[in-house]
TIRO-2110 file (N, C-alpha, C; in Angstrom, 1 decimal):
// TIRO-2110
-2.0, 6.9, -3.4, N, 1, A
-1.8, 7.2, -2.0, CA, 1, A
-2.6, 8.9, -2.4, C, 1, A
-2.8, 9.0, -1.3, N, 2, A
-4.0, 10.2, -1.3, CA, 2, A
-2.4, 11.1, -0.3, C, 2, A
-2.0, 13.0, -1.3, N, 3, A
-1.2, 13.3, 0.0, CA, 3, A
-1.1, 14.9, 0.5, C, 3, A
-2.5, 15.1, 0.1, N, 4, A
-3.2, 16.2, 0.9, CA, 4, A
-4.3, 15.7, 1.3, C, 4, A
-5.2, 16.1, 2.7, N, 5, A
-6.3, 15.5, 2.9, CA, 5, A
-7.6, 14.9, 2.5, C, 5, A
-8.1, 13.1, 2.5, N, 6, A
-8.9, 13.2, 2.2, CA, 6, A
-10.2, 13.3, 2.1, C, 6, A
-10.9, 13.4, 0.4, N, 7, A
-12.4, 13.7, 0.5, CA, 7, A
-13.1, 13.4, 1.3, C, 7, A
-14.5, 14.1, 1.5, N, 8, A
-16.0, 13.0, 1.9, CA, 8, A
-16.1, 12.3, 0.9, C, 8, A
-16.6, 10.6, 1.2, N, 9, A
-16.9, 9.9, 0.9, CA, 9, A
-15.7, 9.1, -0.1, C, 9, A
-14.3, 9.2, 0.6, N, 10, A
-13.4, 8.8, 0.0, CA, 10, A
-13.1, 7.3, 0.3, C, 10, A
-13.3, 6.3, -0.6, N, 11, A
-12.3, 5.2, 0.7, CA, 11, A
-11.1, 5.3, 0.7, C, 11, A
-10.0, 5.2, 2.4, N, 12, A
-9.2, 5.5, 2.7, CA, 12, A
-9.0, 4.4, 3.0, C, 12, A
-7.3, 4.0, 3.1, N, 13, A
-6.1, 3.8, 4.0, CA, 13, A
-5.4, 4.2, 4.6, C, 13, A
-5.5, 4.5, 6.1, N, 14, A
-4.9, 5.0, 7.2, CA, 14, A
-4.0, 4.5, 7.5, C, 14, A
-2.6, 4.8, 7.7, N, 15, A
-1.8, 3.9, 8.1, CA, 15, A
-1.6, 4.5, 9.7, C, 15, A
-1.5, 4.8, 10.5, N, 16, A
-1.2, 5.2, 12.1, CA, 16, A
0.2, 5.4, 11.8, C, 16, A
0.7, 7.0, 12.7, N, 17, A
2.4, 6.6, 13.7, CA, 17, A
1.9, 6.0, 14.6, C, 17, A
3.4, 6.3, 15.5, N, 18, A
2.8, 5.7, 17.1, CA, 18, A
2.4, 6.3, 18.1, C, 18, A
2.1, 7.4, 16.9, N, 19, A
1.8, 9.3, 18.3, CA, 19, A
0.4, 8.3, 17.9, C, 19, A
-0.8, 8.1, 16.7, N, 20, A
-2.0, 8.5, 16.7, CA, 20, A
-2.1, 6.5, 16.8, C, 20, A
-1.4, 5.4, 16.9, N, 21, A
-1.3, 4.7, 17.3, CA, 21, A
-1.8, 4.4, 19.7, C, 21, A
-0.6, 5.6, 20.0, N, 22, A
-1.6, 5.4, 22.2, CA, 22, A
-2.5, 6.5, 21.5, C, 22, A
-2.6, 7.4, 20.8, N, 23, A
-4.2, 8.5, 20.6, CA, 23, A
-5.6, 7.4, 20.8, C, 23, A
-5.3, 6.5, 19.5, N, 24, A
-6.4, 6.1, 19.3, CA, 24, A
-6.5, 4.7, 20.1, C, 24, A
-5.3, 4.2, 21.3, N, 25, A
-6.1, 2.9, 21.6, CA, 25, A
-7.5, 2.9, 22.0, C, 25, A
-8.0, 4.1, 23.0, N, 26, A
-8.9, 3.5, 23.7, CA, 26, A
-10.3, 3.5, 23.1, C, 26, A
-10.0, 4.0, 21.2, N, 27, A
-11.4, 3.9, 20.5, CA, 27, A
-10.8, 3.0, 19.7, C, 27, A
-9.9, 2.5, 19.0, N, 28, A
-9.7, 1.3, 17.8, CA, 28, A
-9.0, 0.5, 18.0, C, 28, A
-9.2, 0.4, 19.7, N, 29, A
-7.9, -0.8, 19.7, CA, 29, A
-6.2, -0.1, 20.2, C, 29, A
-5.5, -1.4, 20.4, N, 30, A
-4.2, -1.2, 20.9, CA, 30, A
-3.3, -2.0, 20.4, C, 30, A
-2.4, -1.6, 19.5, N, 31, A
-1.3, -2.3, 18.5, CA, 31, A
-1.6, -2.0, 17.1, C, 31, A
-2.3, -0.6, 16.6, N, 32, A
-3.4, -0.4, 15.9, CA, 32, A
-2.5, -0.6, 13.7, C, 32, A
-2.5, -0.7, 13.0, N, 33, A
-1.2, -1.0, 12.1, CA, 33, A
-2.0, 0.2, 11.6, C, 33, A
-3.4, -0.3, 10.1, N, 34, A
-4.4, 0.7, 9.7, CA, 34, A
-5.2, 0.8, 9.5, C, 34, A
-6.2, 1.8, 9.6, N, 35, A
-7.9, 2.1, 9.0, CA, 35, A
-8.2, 1.6, 8.2, C, 35, A
-9.6, 1.4, 7.6, N, 36, A
-9.7, 1.6, 6.5, CA, 36, A
-11.3, 2.1, 6.4, C, 36, A
-11.6, 2.8, 6.0, N, 37, A
-13.2, 3.1, 5.8, CA, 37, A
-13.4, 4.3, 4.5, C, 37, A
-15.2, 4.8, 4.9, N, 38, A
-14.9, 5.9, 4.0, CA, 38, A
-15.4, 7.5, 5.0, C, 38, A
-14.8, 8.6, 4.4, N, 39, A
-14.4, 9.7, 5.4, CA, 39, A
-15.6, 10.6, 4.9, C, 39, A
-16.3, 10.1, 6.5, N, 40, A
-17.4, 10.8, 7.2, CA, 40, A
-17.7, 13.2, 6.7, C, 40, A
-16.2, 13.5, 7.2, N, 41, A
-16.5, 14.9, 7.1, CA, 41, A
-14.2, 14.6, 6.8, C, 41, A
-14.3, 15.7, 6.6, N, 42, A
-13.0, 17.0, 7.0, CA, 42, A
-12.7, 18.0, 7.0, C, 42, A
-11.5, 18.4, 8.2, N, 43, A
-11.6, 19.6, 8.6, CA, 43, A
-10.1, 20.4, 8.9, C, 43, A
-8.8, 21.1, 9.8, N, 44, A
-8.2, 21.5, 8.8, CA, 44, A
-6.8, 20.6, 9.5, C, 44, A
-7.6, 20.2, 10.8, N, 45, A
-7.1, 19.9, 10.6, CA, 45, A
-7.2, 17.7, 11.2, C, 45, A
-7.6, 17.2, 11.0, N, 46, A
-8.3, 16.3, 10.7, CA, 46, A
-9.3, 15.8, 9.5, C, 46, A
-10.0, 14.5, 10.3, N, 47, A
-11.2, 14.2, 9.4, CA, 47, A
-11.4, 12.6, 10.2, C, 47, A
-13.0, 12.2, 10.0, N, 48, A
-13.5, 11.4, 10.2, CA, 48, A
-13.5, 10.2, 9.5, C, 48, A
-13.3, 9.1, 10.4, N, 49, A
-14.0, 8.0, 8.6, CA, 49, A
-14.8, 7.1, 9.7, C, 49, A
-15.7, 6.7, 9.1, N, 50, A
-16.2, 5.9, 9.0, CA, 50, A
-15.5, 4.4, 8.7, C, 50, A
-15.0, 3.9, 9.8, N, 51, A
-14.7, 2.2, 10.0, CA, 51, A
-15.0, 1.8, 9.9, C, 51, A
-14.4, 0.5, 8.8, N, 52, A
-14.8, -0.7, 8.3, CA, 52, A
-14.2, -1.7, 8.5, C, 52, A
-12.6, -1.8, 8.5, N, 53, A
-12.0, -2.3, 8.8, CA, 53, A
-10.6, -1.9, 9.8, C, 53, A
-10.0, -3.3, 10.9, N, 54, A
-8.6, -2.3, 10.9, CA, 54, A
-7.1, -3.2, 11.6, C, 54, A
-6.7, -3.4, 10.6, N, 55, A
-5.6, -4.9, 11.1, CA, 55, A
-4.3, -4.0, 11.6, C, 55, A
-3.5, -4.8, 12.8, N, 56, A
-3.1, -4.4, 14.3, CA, 56, A
-2.0, -4.4, 13.6, C, 56, A
-0.8, -4.2, 13.5, N, 57, A
0.6, -4.7, 13.7, CA, 57, A
1.5, -5.7, 13.3, C, 57, A
0.7, -6.9, 14.4, N, 58, A
0.1, -9.0, 13.9, CA, 58, A
-0.1, -9.2, 12.0, C, 58, A
-1.0, -8.0, 11.6, N, 59, A
-2.5, -8.5, 10.4, CA, 59, A
-3.2, -9.3, 10.8, C, 59, A
-4.2, -9.0, 12.8, N, 60, A
-5.2, -9.3, 12.8, CA, 60, A
-5.7, -8.6, 12.6, C, 60, A
-7.2, -9.0, 11.8, N, 61, A
-7.7, -8.0, 11.1, CA, 61, A
-9.6, -7.8, 11.8, C, 61, A
-9.5, -6.5, 12.5, N, 62, A
-10.9, -7.0, 12.8, CA, 62, A
-12.6, -5.5, 12.6, C, 62, A
-13.4, -6.6, 11.5, N, 63, A
-13.7, -5.5, 11.2, CA, 63, A
-15.4, -4.9, 11.0, C, 63, A
-15.9, -3.9, 11.3, N, 64, A
-16.5, -3.0, 11.7, CA, 64, A
-17.6, -2.4, 10.6, C, 64, A
-18.6, -1.8, 11.9, N, 65, A
-19.9, -1.7, 11.2, CA, 65, A
-20.0, -0.1, 10.1, C, 65, A
-18.7, 0.8, 10.8, N, 66, A
-18.6, 2.0, 9.9, CA, 66, A
-18.8, 3.0, 10.8, C, 66, A
-18.8, 2.3, 12.4, N, 67, A
-18.2, 2.9, 13.0, CA, 67, A
-17.4, 4.3, 12.8, C, 67, A
-18.1, 5.9, 13.2, N, 68, A
-17.6, 7.6, 12.5, CA, 68, A
-16.5, 7.3, 14.7, C, 68, A
-14.7, 7.1, 13.6, N, 69, A
-13.9, 7.6, 14.1, CA, 69, A
-12.8, 9.0, 14.1, C, 69, A
-12.3, 9.8, 15.1, N, 70, A
-12.5, 10.7, 14.4, CA, 70, A
-10.6, 10.9, 14.5, C, 70, A
-9.3, 11.4, 13.4, N, 71, A
-8.0, 11.9, 13.3, CA, 71, A
-7.4, 12.7, 13.3, C, 71, A
-6.6, 12.5, 14.1, N, 72, A
-6.2, 14.1, 13.4, CA, 72, A
-4.7, 14.1, 12.4, C, 72, A
-4.5, 15.5, 11.6, N, 73, A
-4.1, 14.5, 10.8, CA, 73, A
-2.4, 14.6, 11.5, C, 73, A
-1.7, 14.9, 12.0, N, 74, A
-0.6, 14.2, 12.9, CA, 74, A
-0.7, 13.0, 13.9, C, 74, A
-1.0, 12.4, 13.3, N, 75, A
-1.1, 11.0, 13.9, CA, 75, A
-1.6, 10.1, 13.1, C, 75, A
-0.8, 10.4, 11.6, N, 76, A
-1.4, 9.2, 10.2, CA, 76, A
-0.1, 8.7, 9.6, C, 76, A
1.0, 8.9, 9.0, N, 77, A
2.1, 8.2, 8.8, CA, 77, A
1.3, 8.5, 7.0, C, 77, A
0.5, 7.9, 6.8, N, 78, A
0.0, 8.0, 4.8, CA, 78, A
-1.9, 7.5, 5.0, C, 78, A
-2.2, 7.6, 4.2, N, 79, A
-3.8, 8.2, 3.0, CA, 79, A
-3.7, 7.9, 1.9, C, 79, A
-3.7, 6.2, 1.9, N, 80, A
-3.8, 5.7, 0.7, CA, 80, A
-5.9, 5.5, -0.1, C, 80, A
-6.4, 5.5, -1.4, N, 81, A
-7.3, 5.9, -1.2, CA, 81, A
-7.2, 4.5, -1.8, C, 81, A
-8.2, 4.1, -1.8, N, 82, A
-8.4, 2.2, -2.5, CA, 82, A
-9.5, 2.3, -3.4, C, 82, A
-9.1, 1.7, -3.6, N, 83, A
-10.5, 1.9, -5.7, CA, 83, A
-11.0, 0.7, -5.7, C, 83, A
-11.8, 0.8, -6.7, N, 84, A
-13.0, -0.4, -6.8, CA, 84, A
-11.5, -1.5, -7.5, C, 84, A
-10.9, -2.3, -7.6, N, 85, A
-10.6, -4.1, -8.5, CA, 85, A
-11.1, -4.5, -10.2, C, 85, A
-11.5, -4.0, -11.0, N, 86, A
-12.3, -4.5, -11.6, CA, 86, A
-11.6, -6.7, -11.6, C, 86, A
-10.0, -6.5, -11.9, N, 87, A
-9.5, -7.4, -11.8, CA, 87, A
-10.2, -9.1, -11.2, C, 87, A
-10.0, -7.9, -9.9, N, 88, A
-10.6, -8.8, -8.7, CA, 88, A
-12.0, -9.4, -8.9, C, 88, A
-12.9, -8.3, -9.2, N, 89, A
-14.6, -8.6, -8.9, CA, 89, A
-14.5, -9.8, -9.9, C, 89, A
-13.5, -10.0, -10.9, N, 90, A
-13.3, -10.7, -11.9, CA, 90, A
-13.6, -12.7, -11.6, C, 90, A
-12.3, -12.7, -11.1, N, 91, A
-11.8, -13.1, -9.9, CA, 91, A
-13.2, -14.0, -8.6, C, 91, A
-13.7, -13.6, -7.8, N, 92, A
-14.3, -14.0, -7.5, CA, 92, A
-16.4, -13.8, -7.5, C, 92, A
-16.5, -13.0, -8.6, N, 93, A
-18.0, -13.9, -9.0, CA, 93, A
-17.6, -14.5, -10.2, C, 93, A
-17.1, -14.5, -10.8, N, 94, A
-16.5, -16.1, -11.7, CA, 94, A
-16.3, -17.2, -10.8, C, 94, A
-16.2, -16.8, -9.6, N, 95, A
-15.8, -18.3, -8.9, CA, 95, A
-17.0, -18.7, -8.7, C, 95, A
-17.1, -17.6, -8.0, N, 96, A
-18.2, -17.8, -7.3, CA, 96, A
-20.1, -18.5, -7.7, C, 96, A
-19.5, -18.3, -9.7, N, 97, A
-20.8, -18.3, -10.0, CA, 97, A
-19.8, -20.4, -10.2, C, 97, A
-19.4, -21.0, -10.6, N, 98, A
-18.3, -22.0, -10.8, CA, 98, A
-18.2, -22.3, -9.7, C, 98, A
-18.8, -22.5, -8.8, N, 99, A
-19.0, -23.3, -7.5, CA, 99, A
-21.2, -23.1, -7.1, C, 99, A
-21.6, -22.3, -7.7, N, 100, A
-23.2, -22.5, -7.9, CA, 100, A
-23.3, -23.2, -8.7, C, 100, A
-22.4, -23.3, -9.6, N, 101, A
-23.2, -24.6, -10.6, CA, 101, A
-23.2, -25.8, -10.6, C, 101, A
-21.5, -26.0, -10.3, N, 102, A
-20.7, -27.5, -9.9, CA, 102, A
-21.6, -28.1, -8.6, C, 102, A
-22.3, -27.4, -7.9, N, 103, A
-23.7, -28.0, -6.6, CA, 103, A
-25.3, -27.8, -7.1, C, 103, A
-25.1, -26.9, -8.0, N, 104, A
-26.2, -27.5, -8.1, CA, 104, A
-26.4, -28.7, -9.7, C, 104, A
-25.7, -28.4, -10.3, N, 105, A
-24.8, -29.8, -11.4, CA, 105, A
-24.5, -31.1, -10.0, C, 105, A
-24.2, -31.1, -9.0, N, 106, A
-24.1, -32.3, -9.7, CA, 106, A
-25.3, -33.2, -8.5, C, 106, A
-26.6, -33.6, -8.2, N, 107, A
-27.9, -34.6, -8.0, CA, 107, A
-27.4, -34.4, -9.2, C, 107, A
-27.2, -33.6, -10.0, N, 108, A
-28.1, -34.0, -11.7, CA, 108, A
-27.0, -34.9, -12.7, C, 108, A
-26.0, -35.1, -12.2, N, 109, A
-24.7, -35.7, -12.8, CA, 109, A
-25.3, -37.3, -12.2, C, 109, A
-24.8, -36.6, -10.5, N, 110, A
-25.2, -38.4, -9.8, CA, 110, A
-27.2, -38.9, -10.6, C, 110, A
-27.6, -38.5, -10.5, N, 111, A
-28.9, -39.0, -11.3, CA, 111, A
-28.1, -39.6, -13.2, C, 111, A
-28.0, -39.0, -13.7, N, 112, A
-27.6, -39.5, -14.8, CA, 112, A
-25.9, -40.7, -14.0, C, 112, A
-25.4, -40.6, -13.5, N, 113, A
-24.3, -41.6, -14.1, CA, 113, A
-24.6, -42.5, -12.6, C, 113, A
-25.8, -42.7, -12.3, N, 114, A
-26.9, -44.0, -11.4, CA, 114, A
-26.2, -43.6, -9.9, C, 114, A
-25.3, -42.4, -9.5, N, 115, A
-24.8, -42.8, -8.5, CA, 115, A
-26.0, -42.1, -6.7, C, 115, A
-26.3, -41.8, -7.7, N, 116, A
-27.3, -40.8, -6.6, CA, 116, A
-28.4, -41.3, -5.9, C, 116, A
-27.5, -42.2, -4.9, N, 117, A
-28.3, -43.2, -4.1, CA, 117, A
-29.7, -42.5, -2.8, C, 117, A
-31.5, -42.9, -2.8, N, 118, A
-32.2, -42.7, -1.7, CA, 118, A
-31.5, -43.1, -1.0, C, 118, A
-33.0, -42.7, -0.4, N, 119, A
-32.9, -42.8, 0.9, CA, 119, A
-32.3, -44.5, 1.7, C, 119, A
-33.6, -45.2, 0.2, N, 120, A
-33.7, -46.3, 1.4, CA, 120, A
-32.7, -47.1, -0.5, C, 120, A
-31.3, -46.8, -1.1, N, 121, A
-30.2, -47.9, -1.7, CA, 121, A
-30.7, -47.8, -2.6, C, 121, A
-32.0, -46.9, -3.2, N, 122, A
-31.8, -46.9, -5.3, CA, 122, A
-32.1, -45.4, -5.3, C, 122, A
-32.5, -45.1, -6.8, N, 123, A
-32.4, -43.4, -7.1, CA, 123, A
-33.9, -43.8, -7.0, C, 123, A
-35.0, -44.2, -6.2, N, 124, A
-36.5, -44.2, -6.0, CA, 124, A
-36.8, -42.8, -5.0, C, 124, A
-37.8, -43.6, -4.4, N, 125, A
-38.4, -42.2, -3.6, CA, 125, A
-38.6, -43.7, -3.0, C, 125, A
-38.4, -43.6, -1.2, N, 126, A
-38.2, -44.2, 0.0, CA, 126, A
-39.6, -45.0, -0.1, C, 126, A
-39.3, -46.8, 0.4, N, 127, A
-40.2, -47.1, 0.1, CA, 127, A
-40.7, -47.6, 1.5, C, 127, A
-42.2, -47.5, 2.1, N, 128, A
-42.7, -47.6, 3.3, CA, 128, A
-42.8, -48.8, 3.2, C, 128, A
-42.3, -50.2, 4.7, N, 129, A
-42.8, -51.2, 5.2, CA, 129, A
-43.9, -51.4, 6.0, C, 129, A
END
């Protein structure tokens, strides 16, 4: 959790208070609970966030394209620093590599086992009639 003002370029998740939800309703949507993005700039009264994701109180997520939105400090309940998770990245990369390897091996396995039938019912090229 970030106790002080966030710093520029820092990835954060901002939890809005009731006043912030009302004040930002026209900018980020209604019933917004958290806003995630990178800090663009900081001032004495708040900060500007390049919004990447908005989550409402029903946990619906809307993805944004880093549009800047200004936040006043008194609209914020909590600011949490978003950090890179090495464990999640390893799992994601491993599962993606496994899926790609399986997809690449499937035609080869079919050919080896003789189950990869071509368009005319055999493993050879189509026969013209």
